[in-house]
Steps between C-alpha positions, in 0.01 A plus 500: 500500500347787693731443800805521277377827351435647845843389624665647191317832543594521867862419413504765228365765737750405770793511258385840375483630856846359574643672191338828604631463856846418366500811282387729782732348761799524267484881523460519879830500685428362846599171665134394522451569129805288417360206699159542340663521155677169559172345618316628190770363270490165680120484475517589129692177445331275757130579443490390134696185584260411783193566283648287220565219747145533634355472150713195424407336831127560462509375141691187597282424802177523297637328192453819291158380385374852430761583235478179297180381334392153596468208258122500544477854359672391178275194448184707480629707205506209251 
């Protein structure tokens, strides 16, 4: 669970930086700023999708055992 939280925090910080870069670059009128603006907009869409795919892949490869309680945990409560 801790890896998911770290990945989510990193993704949130990156998206925030991309939004800030997009806002700043939108007001600068140079060819370089236009290219950087397009890159920031692209990354704003791609980074969350890649992080979501990473979380799905890691959960599927491990069987998602951390998120679901096992049957042995429930037997001890009775």
